[in-house]
Biopython code that builds the backbone (N, CA, C, O; Angstrom):
import numpy as np
from Bio.PDB.StructureBuilder import StructureBuilder

atoms = [
    (1, "MET", "N", (-12.813, 1.966, 11.756)),
    (1, "MET", "CA", (-12.123, 3.398, 11.750)),
    (1, "MET", "C", (-13.277, 4.156, 11.060)),
    (1, "MET", "O", (-13.997, 3.682, 10.181)),
    (2, "GLU", "N", (-13.364, 5.558, 11.647)),
    (2, "GLU", "CA", (-14.163, 6.459, 10.895)),
    (2, "GLU", "C", (-13.566, 7.740, 10.781)),
    (2, "GLU", "O", (-12.608, 7.911, 11.536)),
    (3, "ALA", "N", (-13.923, 8.845, 9.916)),
    (3, "ALA", "CA", (-13.526, 9.983, 9.876)),
    (3, "ALA", "C", (-14.486, 11.077, 9.442)),
    (3, "ALA", "O", (-15.172, 10.784, 8.463)),
    (4, "ILE", "N", (-14.659, 12.197, 9.935)),
    (4, "ILE", "CA", (-15.345, 13.121, 9.693)),
    (4, "ILE", "C", (-14.758, 14.501, 9.005)),
    (4, "ILE", "O", (-13.942, 15.280, 9.498)),
    (5, "ILE", "N", (-15.280, 14.562, 7.982)),
    (5, "ILE", "CA", (-14.619, 16.093, 7.153)),
    (5, "ILE", "C", (-15.877, 16.934, 7.139)),
    (5, "ILE", "O", (-17.006, 16.593, 6.787)),
    (6, "LYS", "N", (-15.414, 18.208, 7.634)),
    (6, "LYS", "CA", (-16.486, 19.360, 7.645)),
    (6, "LYS", "C", (-15.704, 20.431, 6.720)),
    (6, "LYS", "O", (-14.499, 20.680, 6.762)),
    (7, "GLN", "N", (-16.788, 21.066, 5.780)),
    (7, "GLN", "CA", (-16.336, 22.160, 4.988)),
    (7, "GLN", "C", (-16.481, 23.553, 5.959)),
    (7, "GLN", "O", (-17.412, 23.937, 6.668)),
    (8, "VAL", "N", (-15.472, 23.991, 5.743)),
    (8, "VAL", "CA", (-15.227, 25.449, 6.667)),
    (8, "VAL", "C", (-15.514, 26.634, 5.567)),
    (8, "VAL", "O", (-16.263, 27.539, 5.933)),
    (9, "GLU", "N", (-15.067, 26.674, 4.489)),
    (9, "GLU", "CA", (-15.283, 27.798, 3.649)),
    (9, "GLU", "C", (-14.669, 27.234, 2.287)),
    (9, "GLU", "O", (-13.570, 26.680, 2.319)),
    (10, "GLY", "N", (-15.384, 27.375, 1.074)),
    (10, "GLY", "CA", (-14.790, 26.889, -0.277)),
    (10, "GLY", "C", (-14.148, 25.835, -0.110)),
    (10, "GLY", "O", (-14.718, 24.916, 0.479)),
    (11, "LEU", "N", (-12.936, 25.677, -0.522)),
    (11, "LEU", "CA", (-12.217, 24.148, -0.469)),
    (11, "LEU", "C", (-11.426, 24.130, 0.848)),
    (11, "LEU", "O", (-10.422, 23.430, 0.978)),
    (12, "THR", "N", (-11.808, 24.753, 1.615)),
    (12, "THR", "CA", (-11.070, 24.637, 3.405)),
    (12, "THR", "C", (-11.972, 23.779, 4.038)),
    (12, "THR", "O", (-13.168, 24.054, 4.131)),
    (13, "PHE", "N", (-11.375, 22.552, 4.567)),
    (13, "PHE", "CA", (-12.089, 21.534, 5.279)),
    (13, "PHE", "C", (-11.311, 21.232, 6.594)),
    (13, "PHE", "O", (-10.081, 21.280, 6.582)),
    (14, "VAL", "N", (-11.856, 20.987, 7.495)),
    (14, "VAL", "CA", (-11.341, 20.146, 8.664)),
    (14, "VAL", "C", (-11.835, 18.862, 8.651)),
    (14, "VAL", "O", (-12.893, 18.573, 8.093)),
    (15, "ALA", "N", (-10.871, 17.774, 9.451)),
    (15, "ALA", "CA", (-11.309, 16.683, 9.521)),
    (15, "ALA", "C", (-10.742, 15.832, 10.547)),
    (15, "ALA", "O", (-9.709, 16.239, 11.078)),
    (16, "LYS", "N", (-11.235, 14.709, 10.930)),
    (16, "LYS", "CA", (-10.536, 14.151, 12.317)),
    (16, "LYS", "C", (-11.114, 12.497, 12.040)),
    (16, "LYS", "O", (-12.172, 12.198, 11.485)),
    (17, "ALA", "N", (-10.335, 11.783, 12.467)),
    (17, "ALA", "CA", (-10.663, 10.363, 12.596)),
    (17, "ALA", "C", (-10.646, 10.018, 14.219)),
    (17, "ALA", "O", (-10.594, 10.833, 15.139)),
    (18, "ASP", "N", (-10.706, 8.554, 14.301)),
    (18, "ASP", "CA", (-10.800, 8.000, 15.640)),
    (18, "ASP", "C", (-9.680, 8.646, 16.888)),
    (18, "ASP", "O", (-9.890, 8.476, 18.089)),
    (19, "SER", "N", (-8.615, 9.316, 16.403)),
    (19, "SER", "CA", (-7.642, 9.544, 17.504)),
    (19, "SER", "C", (-8.005, 11.001, 17.923)),
    (19, "SER", "O", (-7.319, 11.620, 18.736)),
    (20, "ASN", "N", (-9.303, 11.606, 17.230)),
    (20, "ASN", "CA", (-9.771, 12.826, 17.690)),
    (20, "ASN", "C", (-9.012, 14.097, 17.397)),
    (20, "ASN", "O", (-9.324, 15.170, 17.913)),
    (21, "HIS", "N", (-7.923, 13.937, 16.484)),
    (21, "HIS", "CA", (-7.153, 15.213, 16.231)),
    (21, "HIS", "C", (-7.684, 15.730, 15.038)),
    (21, "HIS", "O", (-7.853, 15.044, 14.031)),
    (22, "TRP", "N", (-7.961, 16.965, 15.130)),
    (22, "TRP", "CA", (-8.456, 17.865, 13.779)),
    (22, "TRP", "C", (-7.289, 18.279, 13.053)),
    (22, "TRP", "O", (-6.350, 18.823, 13.634)),
    (23, "ILE", "N", (-7.289, 18.015, 11.590)),
    (23, "ILE", "CA", (-6.259, 18.521, 10.769)),
    (23, "ILE", "C", (-7.054, 19.304, 9.812)),
    (23, "ILE", "O", (-8.219, 19.016, 9.540)),
    (24, "ALA", "N", (-6.361, 20.378, 9.261)),
    (24, "ALA", "CA", (-6.933, 21.224, 8.258)),
    (24, "ALA", "C", (-6.672, 20.877, 6.701)),
    (24, "ALA", "O", (-5.540, 20.472, 6.433)),
    (25, "ILE", "N", (-7.357, 20.963, 5.930)),
    (25, "ILE", "CA", (-7.275, 20.492, 4.425)),
    (25, "ILE", "C", (-7.560, 21.745, 3.465)),
    (25, "ILE", "O", (-8.566, 22.386, 3.767)),
    (26, "ASP", "N", (-6.918, 22.137, 2.492)),
    (26, "ASP", "CA", (-7.239, 23.187, 1.639)),
    (26, "ASP", "C", (-6.765, 22.799, 0.123)),
    (26, "ASP", "O", (-6.078, 21.831, -0.204)),
    (27, "GLY", "N", (-7.334, 23.843, -0.733)),
    (27, "GLY", "CA", (-6.896, 23.306, -2.031)),
    (27, "GLY", "C", (-6.107, 24.544, -2.656)),
    (27, "GLY", "O", (-5.862, 25.532, -1.964)),
    (28, "PRO", "N", (-5.735, 24.455, -3.942)),
    (28, "PRO", "CA", (-4.819, 25.346, -4.423)),
    (28, "PRO", "C", (-5.706, 26.610, -4.958)),
    (28, "PRO", "O", (-6.861, 26.450, -5.351)),
    (29, "LYS", "N", (-5.076, 27.842, -4.935)),
    (29, "LYS", "CA", (-5.929, 29.090, -5.463)),
    (29, "LYS", "C", (-6.424, 28.751, -6.786)),
    (29, "LYS", "O", (-7.545, 29.167, -7.078)),
    (30, "GLN", "N", (-5.695, 27.979, -7.744)),
    (30, "GLN", "CA", (-6.131, 27.768, -8.950)),
    (30, "GLN", "C", (-7.564, 27.218, -9.185)),
    (30, "GLN", "O", (-8.144, 27.337, -10.264)),
    (31, "PHE", "N", (-8.141, 26.548, -7.990)),
    (31, "PHE", "CA", (-9.255, 25.877, -8.008)),
    (31, "PHE", "C", (-10.056, 26.576, -6.829)),
    (31, "PHE", "O", (-10.941, 25.957, -6.238)),
    (32, "PHE", "N", (-9.770, 27.698, -6.550)),
    (32, "PHE", "CA", (-10.557, 28.489, -5.649)),
    (32, "PHE", "C", (-10.075, 28.229, -4.075)),
    (32, "PHE", "O", (-10.569, 28.924, -3.187)),
    (33, "GLY", "N", (-9.181, 27.295, -3.791)),
    (33, "GLY", "CA", (-8.618, 27.159, -2.413)),
    (33, "GLY", "C", (-8.084, 28.491, -1.983)),
    (33, "GLY", "O", (-8.218, 29.512, -2.659)),
    (34, "SER", "N", (-7.508, 28.437, -0.894)),
    (34, "SER", "CA", (-6.973, 29.411, -0.102)),
    (34, "SER", "C", (-5.449, 29.068, 0.240)),
    (34, "SER", "O", (-4.637, 29.861, 0.716)),
    (35, "GLU", "N", (-5.240, 27.857, -0.063)),
    (35, "GLU", "CA", (-3.773, 27.374, 0.120)),
    (35, "GLU", "C", (-3.331, 27.476, 1.604)),
    (35, "GLU", "O", (-2.126, 27.648, 1.787)),
    (36, "ALA", "N", (-4.196, 27.387, 2.761)),
    (36, "ALA", "CA", (-4.024, 27.607, 3.868)),
    (36, "ALA", "C", (-3.621, 26.326, 4.808)),
    (36, "ALA", "O", (-3.319, 26.422, 5.998)),
    (37, "ALA", "N", (-3.672, 25.155, 4.083)),
    (37, "ALA", "CA", (-3.426, 23.908, 4.580)),
    (37, "ALA", "C", (-2.932, 22.865, 3.640)),
    (37, "ALA", "O", (-2.978, 23.236, 2.467)),
    (38, "PRO", "N", (-2.451, 21.608, 3.839)),
    (38, "PRO", "CA", (-2.132, 20.757, 2.952)),
    (38, "PRO", "C", (-3.268, 20.337, 1.825)),
    (38, "PRO", "O", (-4.448, 20.317, 2.174)),
    (39, "ARG", "N", (-2.933, 20.035, 0.605)),
    (39, "ARG", "CA", (-4.111, 19.615, -0.154)),
    (39, "ARG", "C", (-4.205, 18.126, 0.021)),
    (39, "ARG", "O", (-3.282, 17.428, 0.442)),
    (40, "PRO", "N", (-5.382, 17.698, -0.333)),
    (40, "PRO", "CA", (-5.783, 16.273, -0.092)),
    (40, "PRO", "C", (-4.711, 15.262, -0.695)),
    (40, "PRO", "O", (-4.419, 14.220, -0.107)),
    (41, "MET", "N", (-4.151, 15.636, -1.893)),
    (41, "MET", "CA", (-3.197, 14.713, -2.428)),
    (41, "MET", "C", (-2.026, 14.642, -1.763)),
    (41, "MET", "O", (-1.465, 13.555, -1.621)),
    (42, "GLU", "N", (-1.559, 15.686, -1.319)),
    (42, "GLU", "CA", (-0.263, 15.754, -0.403)),
    (42, "GLU", "C", (-0.536, 14.962, 0.856)),
    (42, "GLU", "O", (0.348, 14.203, 1.253)),
    (43, "LEU", "N", (-1.722, 15.069, 1.550)),
    (43, "LEU", "CA", (-1.971, 14.334, 2.763)),
    (43, "LEU", "C", (-2.249, 12.807, 2.375)),
    (43, "LEU", "O", (-2.254, 11.938, 3.248)),
    (44, "LEU", "N", (-2.456, 12.550, 1.169)),
    (44, "LEU", "CA", (-2.350, 10.854, 0.905)),
    (44, "LEU", "C", (-0.673, 10.462, 0.674)),
    (44, "LEU", "O", (-0.258, 9.383, 1.097)),
    (45, "LEU", "N", (0.047, 11.217, 0.122)),
    (45, "LEU", "CA", (1.285, 10.983, 0.137)),
    (45, "LEU", "C", (2.068, 10.869, 1.558)),
    (45, "LEU", "O", (2.882, 10.024, 1.930)),
    (46, "ILE", "N", (1.573, 11.938, 2.185)),
    (46, "ILE", "CA", (2.177, 11.706, 3.645)),
    (46, "ILE", "C", (1.626, 10.719, 4.460)),
    (46, "ILE", "O", (2.323, 10.258, 5.364)),
    (47, "ALA", "N", (0.438, 10.301, 4.278)),
    (47, "ALA", "CA", (-0.054, 9.254, 4.939)),
    (47, "ALA", "C", (0.561, 7.787, 4.605)),
    (47, "ALA", "O", (0.829, 6.903, 5.419)),
    (48, "LEU", "N", (0.715, 7.762, 3.192)),
    (48, "LEU", "CA", (1.540, 6.597, 2.885)),
    (48, "LEU", "C", (2.958, 6.662, 3.220)),
    (48, "LEU", "O", (3.548, 5.589, 3.344)),
    (49, "GLY", "N", (3.578, 7.717, 3.380)),
    (49, "GLY", "CA", (4.879, 7.561, 3.848)),
    (49, "GLY", "C", (4.941, 7.406, 5.262)),
    (49, "GLY", "O", (5.833, 6.667, 5.680)),
    (50, "SER", "N", (4.172, 7.952, 6.097)),
    (50, "SER", "CA", (4.155, 7.786, 7.539)),
    (50, "SER", "C", (3.618, 6.437, 7.978)),
    (50, "SER", "O", (4.065, 5.939, 9.011)),
    (51, "CYS", "N", (2.705, 5.819, 7.277)),
    (51, "CYS", "CA", (2.265, 4.563, 7.671)),
    (51, "CYS", "C", (3.769, 3.593, 7.491)),
    (51, "CYS", "O", (4.073, 2.788, 8.372)),
    (52, "THR", "N", (4.562, 3.771, 6.357)),
    (52, "THR", "CA", (5.426, 2.953, 6.090)),
    (52, "THR", "C", (6.635, 3.179, 7.110)),
    (52, "THR", "O", (7.336, 2.297, 7.604)),
    (53, "ALA", "N", (6.724, 4.577, 7.317)),
    (53, "ALA", "CA", (7.900, 4.804, 8.416)),
    (53, "ALA", "C", (7.705, 4.418, 9.803)),
    (53, "ALA", "O", (8.641, 4.167, 10.562)),
    (54, "SER", "N", (6.281, 4.365, 10.176)),
    (54, "SER", "CA", (5.964, 3.817, 11.433)),
    (54, "SER", "C", (6.053, 2.286, 11.522)),
    (54, "SER", "O", (6.339, 1.759, 12.597)),
    (55, "ASP", "N", (5.833, 1.615, 10.506)),
    (55, "ASP", "CA", (6.094, 0.172, 10.521)),
    (55, "ASP", "C", (7.495, -0.046, 10.466)),
    (55, "ASP", "O", (7.933, -0.893, 11.245)),
    (56, "VAL", "N", (8.214, 0.476, 9.789)),
    (56, "VAL", "CA", (9.604, 0.116, 9.677)),
    (56, "VAL", "C", (10.658, 0.472, 11.205)),
    (56, "VAL", "O", (11.698, -0.098, 11.535)),
    (57, "ALA", "N", (10.042, 1.428, 11.799)),
    (57, "ALA", "CA", (10.464, 2.088, 12.868)),
    (57, "ALA", "C", (10.140, 1.249, 14.224)),
    (57, "ALA", "O", (10.912, 1.158, 15.179)),
    (58, "ALA", "N", (8.785, 0.623, 14.122)),
    (58, "ALA", "CA", (8.506, -0.338, 15.057)),
    (58, "ALA", "C", (9.158, -1.623, 14.915)),
    (58, "ALA", "O", (9.323, -2.288, 15.938)),
    (59, "ILE", "N", (9.539, -2.055, 13.842)),
    (59, "ILE", "CA", (10.159, -3.355, 13.629)),
    (59, "ILE", "C", (11.615, -3.178, 13.951)),
    (59, "ILE", "O", (12.140, -4.145, 14.504)),
    (60, "LEU", "N", (12.309, -2.217, 13.732)),
    (60, "LEU", "CA", (13.556, -1.751, 14.215)),
    (60, "LEU", "C", (13.550, -1.850, 15.797)),
    (60, "LEU", "O", (14.362, -2.556, 16.395)),
    (61, "GLN", "N", (12.536, -1.061, 16.462)),
    (61, "GLN", "CA", (12.724, -1.119, 17.607)),
    (61, "GLN", "C", (12.505, -2.491, 18.330)),
    (61, "GLN", "O", (13.133, -2.788, 19.346)),
    (62, "LYS", "N", (11.679, -3.220, 17.809)),
    (62, "LYS", "CA", (11.525, -4.623, 18.290)),
    (62, "LYS", "C", (12.786, -5.433, 18.175)),
    (62, "LYS", "O", (13.037, -6.299, 19.014)),
    (63, "LYS", "N", (13.726, -5.137, 16.990)),
    (63, "LYS", "CA", (14.754, -5.781, 16.900)),
    (63, "LYS", "C", (15.803, -5.332, 17.730)),
    (63, "LYS", "O", (16.874, -5.936, 17.660)),
    (64, "ARG", "N", (15.663, -4.218, 18.634)),
    (64, "ARG", "CA", (16.480, -3.440, 19.516)),
    (64, "ARG", "C", (17.572, -2.612, 18.590)),
    (64, "ARG", "O", (18.623, -2.206, 19.086)),
    (65, "VAL", "N", (17.273, -2.423, 17.365)),
    (65, "VAL", "CA", (18.131, -1.526, 16.663)),
    (65, "VAL", "C", (18.187, 0.000, 17.290)),
    (65, "VAL", "O", (17.156, 0.607, 17.579)),
    (66, "ASP", "N", (19.390, 0.500, 17.450)),
    (66, "ASP", "CA", (19.516, 1.820, 17.928)),
    (66, "ASP", "C", (19.267, 2.715, 16.910)),
    (66, "ASP", "O", (20.193, 3.025, 16.160)),
    (67, "LEU", "N", (17.960, 3.268, 16.735)),
    (67, "LEU", "CA", (17.673, 4.295, 15.789)),
    (67, "LEU", "C", (17.739, 5.688, 16.203)),
    (67, "LEU", "O", (17.032, 6.282, 17.017)),
    (68, "ARG", "N", (18.972, 6.217, 15.310)),
    (68, "ARG", "CA", (19.198, 7.715, 15.939)),
    (68, "ARG", "C", (18.766, 8.554, 14.960)),
    (68, "ARG", "O", (18.801, 9.757, 15.222)),
    (69, "GLU", "N", (18.354, 8.199, 13.862)),
    (69, "GLU", "CA", (17.943, 9.084, 12.780)),
    (69, "GLU", "C", (17.399, 8.351, 11.738)),
    (69, "GLU", "O", (17.998, 7.378, 11.279)),
    (70, "PHE", "N", (16.277, 8.735, 11.300)),
    (70, "PHE", "CA", (15.144, 7.947, 10.171)),
    (70, "PHE", "C", (14.378, 8.796, 9.650)),
    (70, "PHE", "O", (13.621, 9.425, 10.388)),
    (71, "HIS", "N", (14.382, 9.054, 8.085)),
    (71, "HIS", "CA", (13.428, 9.607, 7.456)),
    (71, "HIS", "C", (13.038, 8.977, 6.274)),
    (71, "HIS", "O", (13.804, 8.075, 5.934)),
    (72, "VAL", "N", (11.912, 9.208, 5.415)),
    (72, "VAL", "CA", (11.507, 8.726, 4.447)),
    (72, "VAL", "C", (11.162, 9.768, 3.393)),
    (72, "VAL", "O", (10.305, 10.575, 3.754)),
    (73, "LYS", "N", (11.631, 9.914, 2.216)),
    (73, "LYS", "CA", (11.328, 10.933, 1.296)),
    (73, "LYS", "C", (10.533, 10.127, 0.123)),
    (73, "LYS", "O", (10.969, 9.079, -0.354)),
    (74, "LEU", "N", (9.345, 10.724, -0.273)),
    (74, "LEU", "CA", (8.453, 10.521, -1.246)),
    (74, "LEU", "C", (8.378, 11.231, -2.448)),
    (74, "LEU", "O", (8.281, 12.458, -2.477)),
    (75, "ARG", "N", (8.418, 10.521, -3.442)),
    (75, "ARG", "CA", (8.186, 11.552, -4.675)),
    (75, "ARG", "C", (7.024, 11.001, -5.427)),
    (75, "ARG", "O", (6.965, 9.773, -5.485)),
    (76, "ALA", "N", (6.032, 11.735, -6.048)),
    (76, "ALA", "CA", (4.989, 11.300, -6.570)),
    (76, "ALA", "C", (4.583, 12.327, -7.690)),
    (76, "ALA", "O", (4.619, 13.544, -7.511)),
    (77, "GLU", "N", (4.166, 11.683, -8.943)),
    (77, "GLU", "CA", (3.576, 12.543, -9.935)),
    (77, "GLU", "C", (2.224, 12.334, -10.116)),
    (77, "GLU", "O", (1.811, 11.180, -10.001)),
    (78, "ARG", "N", (1.293, 13.414, -10.430)),
    (78, "ARG", "CA", (0.060, 13.515, -10.496)),
    (78, "ARG", "C", (-0.321, 13.292, -12.046)),
    (78, "ARG", "O", (0.277, 13.920, -12.920)),
    (79, "ALA", "N", (-1.348, 12.365, -12.351)),
    (79, "ALA", "CA", (-1.836, 12.598, -13.697)),
    (79, "ALA", "C", (-2.398, 13.971, -14.171)),
    (79, "ALA", "O", (-3.144, 14.608, -13.428)),
    (80, "GLU", "N", (-2.081, 14.384, -15.277)),
    (80, "GLU", "CA", (-2.566, 15.758, -15.824)),
    (80, "GLU", "C", (-4.252, 15.598, -15.941)),
    (80, "GLU", "O", (-5.048, 16.504, -15.693)),
    (81, "GLU", "N", (-4.538, 14.477, -16.298)),
    (81, "GLU", "CA", (-5.915, 14.098, -16.497)),
    (81, "GLU", "C", (-6.472, 13.330, -15.693)),
    (81, "GLU", "O", (-5.780, 12.372, -15.350)),
    (82, "HIS", "N", (-7.805, 13.424, -15.123)),
    (82, "HIS", "CA", (-8.425, 12.485, -14.285)),
    (82, "HIS", "C", (-9.921, 12.179, -14.516)),
    (82, "HIS", "O", (-10.501, 11.362, -13.802)),
]
sb = StructureBuilder()
sb.init_structure("model")
sb.init_model(0)
sb.init_chain("A")
sb.init_seg("    ")
for serial, (resi, resn, name, xyz) in enumerate(atoms, 1):
    if name == "N":
        sb.init_residue(resn, " ", resi, " ")
    sb.init_atom(name, np.array(xyz, "f"), 0.0, 1.0, " ", f" {name:<3s}", serial, name[0])
structure = sb.get_structure()
């Protein structure tokens, strides 16, 4: 798997991986971003949740479970210092 990340301007980036779908990434205004897209740490949390959700949904489909509604809610705290 490969990914390409290109800076657009300031903290605004676009990225794509093997599936060839571009996504926008941006930073908060306090760090000179424009808040025009999700922040990198938000995308990390979304990726974790969507990977888990995809696995669970695939397992349930294989077991022929009638999945009518399914959602995953994640909460994370970011360390103040890094």
